[in-house]
Structures are given as structure tokens and as C-alpha cells.
ROVEXTOR-990661 format. One record per residue (C-alpha): residue in three letters; chain; x, y, z. Coordinates in nm, 4 decimals. Each point is the difference from the previous one (the first is absolute). Example, Ala and Ser with C-alpha at 12.3 -4.5 7.8 and 13.67 -1.06 7.14 Angstrom:
BEGIN
r->ALA c->A c1->1.2300 c2->-0.4500 c3->0.7800
r->SER c->A c1->0.1370 c2->0.3440 c3->-0.0660
END
This chain:
BEGIN
r->MET c->A c1->0.1388 c2->-0.1369 c3->0.9321
r->PRO c->A c1->0.2632 c2->0.2539 c3->0.1042
r->LYS c->A c1->-0.0519 c2->0.3508 c3->-0.1338
r->HIS c->A c1->0.2861 c2->0.2292 c3->-0.1004
r->GLU c->A c1->0.0004 c2->0.3632 c3->-0.1102
r->PHE c->A c1->0.2475 c2->0.1456 c3->-0.2451
r->THR c->A c1->0.0578 c2->0.3387 c3->-0.1554
r->VAL c->A c1->0.0664 c2->-0.0218 c3->-0.3725
r->ASP c->A c1->0.1077 c2->0.3063 c3->-0.1983
r->MET c->A c1->-0.3033 c2->-0.0027 c3->-0.2310
r->THR c->A c1->-0.0971 c2->0.3111 c3->-0.1918
r->CYS c->A c1->-0.2668 c2->-0.1193 c3->-0.2443
r->GLU c->A c1->-0.2405 c2->-0.2779 c3->-0.0971
r->GLY c->A c1->0.2788 c2->-0.1625 c3->-0.2019
r->CYS c->A c1->0.2049 c2->-0.0349 c3->0.3182
r->SER c->A c1->-0.2869 c2->-0.1590 c3->0.1903
r->SER c->A c1->-0.0626 c2->-0.2319 c3->-0.2964
r->ALA c->A c1->0.3628 c2->-0.1135 c3->0.0169
r->VAL c->A c1->-0.0430 c2->-0.0779 c3->0.3721
r->THR c->A c1->-0.3212 c2->-0.1913 c3->-0.0736
r->ARG c->A c1->0.1727 c2->-0.1966 c3->-0.2769
r->VAL c->A c1->0.2986 c2->-0.1148 c3->0.2103
r->LEU c->A c1->-0.2167 c2->-0.0901 c3->0.3014
r->ASN c->A c1->-0.2420 c2->-0.1996 c3->-0.2150
r->LYS c->A c1->0.2950 c2->-0.1939 c3->-0.1472
r->LEU c->A c1->0.1189 c2->-0.0813 c3->0.3527
r->GLY c->A c1->-0.3377 c2->-0.1501 c3->0.0891
r->GLY c->A c1->-0.1473 c2->-0.0762 c3->0.3391
r->VAL c->A c1->-0.0332 c2->0.3666 c3->0.0908
r->GLN c->A c1->-0.2879 c2->0.2353 c3->0.0720
r->PHE c->A c1->0.0889 c2->0.3653 c3->-0.0315
r->GLU c->A c1->-0.1313 c2->0.3544 c3->-0.0094
r->ILE c->A c1->0.1730 c2->0.2867 c3->-0.1752
r->ASP c->A c1->-0.0487 c2->0.3559 c3->0.1240
r->LEU c->A c1->0.1533 c2->0.2063 c3->-0.2803
r->PRO c->A c1->-0.0460 c2->0.3497 c3->0.1554
r->SER c->A c1->0.1864 c2->-0.1006 c3->0.3177
r->LYS c->A c1->0.2377 c2->-0.2344 c3->-0.1894
r->LYS c->A c1->-0.0814 c2->-0.2934 c3->0.2290
r->VAL c->A c1->-0.0452 c2->-0.3669 c3->-0.0749
r->SER c->A c1->-0.1554 c2->-0.2303 c3->0.2628
r->ILE c->A c1->0.0639 c2->-0.3690 c3->-0.0602
r->GLU c->A c1->-0.1438 c2->-0.3057 c3->0.1747
r->SER c->A c1->0.2168 c2->-0.2999 c3->-0.0764
r->GLU c->A c1->0.1789 c2->-0.3022 c3->0.1420
r->HIS c->A c1->0.3096 c2->0.1020 c3->-0.2014
r->SER c->A c1->0.2951 c2->0.1399 c3->0.1950
r->VAL c->A c1->0.0554 c2->0.3755 c3->0.0220
r->ASP c->A c1->0.3230 c2->-0.0463 c3->-0.1988
r->THR c->A c1->-0.1906 c2->-0.1735 c3->-0.2808
r->LEU c->A c1->-0.2601 c2->0.2773 c3->-0.0067
r->LEU c->A c1->0.2699 c2->0.2710 c3->-0.0042
r->GLU c->A c1->0.1888 c2->-0.1761 c3->-0.2787
r->THR c->A c1->-0.3213 c2->-0.0388 c3->-0.2010
r->LEU c->A c1->-0.1023 c2->0.3651 c3->0.0416
r->ARG c->A c1->0.3512 c2->0.1157 c3->-0.0971
r->LYS c->A c1->-0.0438 c2->-0.1742 c3->-0.3375
r->THR c->A c1->-0.2128 c2->0.3025 c3->-0.0928
r->GLY c->A c1->0.3142 c2->0.2155 c3->0.0107
r->LYS c->A c1->-0.1564 c2->0.2207 c3->0.2671
r->THR c->A c1->0.1395 c2->0.0886 c3->0.3421
r->VAL c->A c1->-0.1638 c2->-0.2283 c3->0.2587
r->THR c->A c1->0.0032 c2->0.0324 c3->0.3795
r->LEU c->A c1->-0.1549 c2->-0.2262 c3->0.2615
r->LEU c->A c1->-0.2258 c2->0.2088 c3->0.2234
r->SER c->A c1->-0.1311 c2->-0.2526 c3->0.2462
r->PRO c->A c1->-0.0953 c2->-0.3589 c3->0.0461
r->SER c->A c1->-0.3334 c2->-0.0129 c3->0.1771
END
């Protein structure tokens, strides 16, 4: 599965919980959240646009770092 890295403007556990919640609703994703560095790594067959749109539902600023 393709892996993508995003920065998400998370400042607390509540923020990372919001990211977890929206990604779990999307389904078909494996992800890791690194709260101190504000990074989210996602393995998914979903398009980058879909992942960006989903992460933005948290109301946080989201930036694509790199597809790997």
C-alpha cells in the first residue's frame, strides 16, 4: 500500500483523537500519529486528495509532506 506523510497542526491528545476518529471512519487505512512532531503517516489505497479532505475534517491545518 502507498504510504503518505502529512503534517497536521495538532497540539494535544484531543487533536490526535480527532485525527484517529476521522481516519477510522474512512476505513481501509493504517496510520501512525506522532503528536510531538505533528506528523501523521498513512498507508492506504485512498487517493492523496481523499486523505487530505478527510484530515481537514478535523478543522486543523494539514499539509502533505511526502508520498513514499
